[in-house]
C-alpha positions in Angstrom: -12.9 -15.2 1.9 -10.5 -12.7 0.5 -10.8 -8.9 0.9 -8.9 -6.2 -0.9 -7.2 -8.3 -3.6 -8.6 -6.5 -6.6 -6.2 -4.2 -8.4 -7.4 -0.6 -8.7 -7.5 0.3 -12.4 -6.8 4.0 -13.2 -8.9 5.4 -16.0 -7.4 7.2 -19.0 -8.5 10.7 -17.8 -6.4 10.4 -14.6 -3.5 8.9 -16.5 -3.4 11.8 -19.0 -3.8 14.4 -16.1 -1.0 12.6 -14.3 1.2 12.6 -17.4 0.6 16.4 -17.9 1.3 17.2 -14.3 4.4 15.0 -14.2 5.7 16.5 -17.4 5.2 20.1 -16.2 6.9 19.4 -12.9 9.8 17.8 -14.7 10.1 20.8 -17.0 10.0 23.1 -14.1 12.8 21.2 -12.3 14.9 21.2 -15.5 14.3 25.0 -15.9 15.4 25.6 -12.2 18.7 23.7 -12.9 19.2 25.8 -16.0 18.3 29.0 -14.3 20.6 28.6 -11.3 23.6 27.3 -13.2 26.3 29.5 -14.5 26.1 28.0 -18.0 23.2 27.1 -20.2 22.5 23.4 -19.6 19.3 22.8 -21.6 17.8 24.5 -24.6 14.1 25.2 -24.6 13.5 22.5 -27.1 15.4 20.0 -25.0 13.3 20.8 -21.9 10.1 20.4 -23.8 11.2 17.1 -25.4 12.4 15.7 -22.1 9.3 16.7 -20.1 6.9 15.3 -22.8 8.8 12.0 -22.9 9.0 11.9 -19.1 5.4 12.7 -18.6 4.2 10.1 -21.2 6.4 7.4 -19.7 5.5 8.0 -16.1 1.9 9.1 -16.6 0.9 6.4 -19.1 3.6 3.8 -19.7 4.7 3.2 -16.1 1.1 2.6 -14.8 0.4 0.3 -17.7 3.5 -1.8 -17.1 2.9 -1.8 -13.3 -0.7 -3.0 -13.9 0.5 -5.9 -16.1 3.4 -7.0 -13.8 2.2 -6.1 -10.3 -0.8 -8.5 -10.4 1.3 -11.5 -11.4 4.0 -10.7 -8.9 1.7 -9.9 -5.9 -0.5 -13.0 -6.6 2.6 -15.2 -6.6 3.9 -13.8 -3.3 0.4 -13.6 -1.7 -0.6 -17.2 -2.3 2.6 -18.4 -0.5 1.8 -16.6 2.8 0.3 -19.0 5.2 -0.1 -18.3 9.0 1.0 -20.6 11.8 -2.3 -21.8 13.3 -3.2 -23.8 16.4 -4.8 -27.2 15.7 -8.4 -25.9 16.3 -8.0 -22.6 14.5 -9.4 -21.8 11.0 -8.9 -18.8 8.8 -12.2 -17.0 8.0 -11.0 -13.9 6.2 -7.7 -12.9 4.6 -6.3 -10.2 2.4 -3.2 -8.1 1.6 -2.0 -5.5 4.2 0.9 -3.6 5.6 1.8 -3.4 9.3 4.0 -0.5 10.4 6.9 -1.8 12.5 8.8 1.4 13.3 9.6 3.2 10.1 9.1 0.2 7.9 5.7 -0.6 6.3 6.0 -4.4 6.4 4.1 -6.0 3.5 2.2 -9.2 4.0 -1.3 -10.5 4.7 -3.8 -10.1 7.4 -5.9 -13.0 8.6 -9.0 -13.2 10.8 -9.4 -16.6 12.4 -11.9 -17.9 14.8 -9.5 -16.9 17.7 -7.4 -14.0 16.7 -6.1 -11.5 14.2 -2.9 -12.5 12.5 -0.5 -10.5 10.3 2.1 -12.6 8.5 4.8 -10.8 6.4 6.1 -11.9 3.1 9.8 -12.6 2.6 10.6 -9.4 0.8 10.9 -7.3 4.0 13.6 -6.3 6.4 11.4 -7.3 9.4 9.6 -10.6 8.8 7.5 -12.8 11.0 4.0 -13.3 12.3 2.1 -11.0 14.7 -0.8 -12.4 16.6 -3.5 -10.3 18.4 -6.1 -12.2 20.3 -9.6 -10.6 20.0 -9.8 -10.6 23.8 -6.7 -8.4 24.0 -8.1 -5.7 21.7 -9.2 -2.6 23.6 -9.9 -0.2 20.7 -10.0 0.1 16.9 -9.5 3.5 15.3 -9.8 4.5 11.7 -6.7 6.4 10.5 -5.3 8.0 7.5 -2.1 6.9 5.9 0.3 9.9 5.5 -2.6 12.0 6.8 -4.2 11.8 3.4 -5.5 8.3 2.5 -8.5 6.6 4.3 -7.0 3.1 4.4 -5.5 2.8 7.8 -6.6 0.9 10.9 -5.0 1.3 14.4 -5.6 -1.5 16.8 -4.8 -0.7 20.5 -4.5 -3.6 22.9 -5.4 -3.6 26.5 -1.7 -3.3 27.5 -1.3 -0.2 25.3 0.4 -1.6 22.3 -0.5 0.0 19.0 -0.6 -1.8 15.6 -1.0 0.4 12.5 -2.3 -1.5 9.5 -2.9 -0.3 5.9 -5.6 -2.3 4.1 -7.8 -2.1 1.0 -11.5 -1.9 1.7 -11.1 -0.6 5.2 -14.8 -0.5 6.0 -15.2 -4.2 5.2 -12.2 -5.1 7.4 -13.6 -3.0 10.3 -17.0 -4.8 10.0 -15.3 -8.2 10.2 -13.1 -7.3 13.1 -15.9 -5.7 15.0 -18.1 -8.8 14.5 -15.3 -10.9 16.1 -15.2 -8.5 19.1 -18.9 -8.9 19.9 
C-alpha cells in the first residue's frame, strides 16, 4: 500500500492570489532598488510590466509546468527505490518522505515492514543510504511542524535518545500505521 503519492493540485483562486502577491512583491523590490540608487534604473511602466510578467509566470505558469513535469520525474525516481530487506521481511506500507540528516532534507521513501521502519534515500542527494529503525527501539513518536508552520512532520525518538525527523504527506495515516506496529 502506498501513502502520500497523490500530487496536490492548486486551484485557480490560489494561483491568481499567488500571482498577484508575487508580482506586488517583485514590484516593491524593483522600486526599492530604484529608490536607493543614485540614478533612475527603472521607469514606472518598466516596473509594472516586469512585475505583471513575473507574477503571471511564477504564479500561474511555474505551478502548471511543475505539476506536469514533477509527477513524471518523481514517479520515475520513486519506483526505483527498493529497501534492503532480510529474507523473512515484507513491505506493508510505503510512500515518499524526507529525513533530515543535519541540515539536509534527504529525499527518498519510507517503508513500514513487518519488522521495522526503513528510510531509503534516492540517488539525487548528498547523503544517501538506508536508515533502519526497529519498532522495538522506538521510544516516542511526536507530531512536529516543518519550518514551524506546516503540519507534516514526524519525530521518532529511539530508546537510546536518537532523533529522526521525517516529513511526510498524510501524516495522520502514517502515525496510525506506525502506532499499530508499536502495539
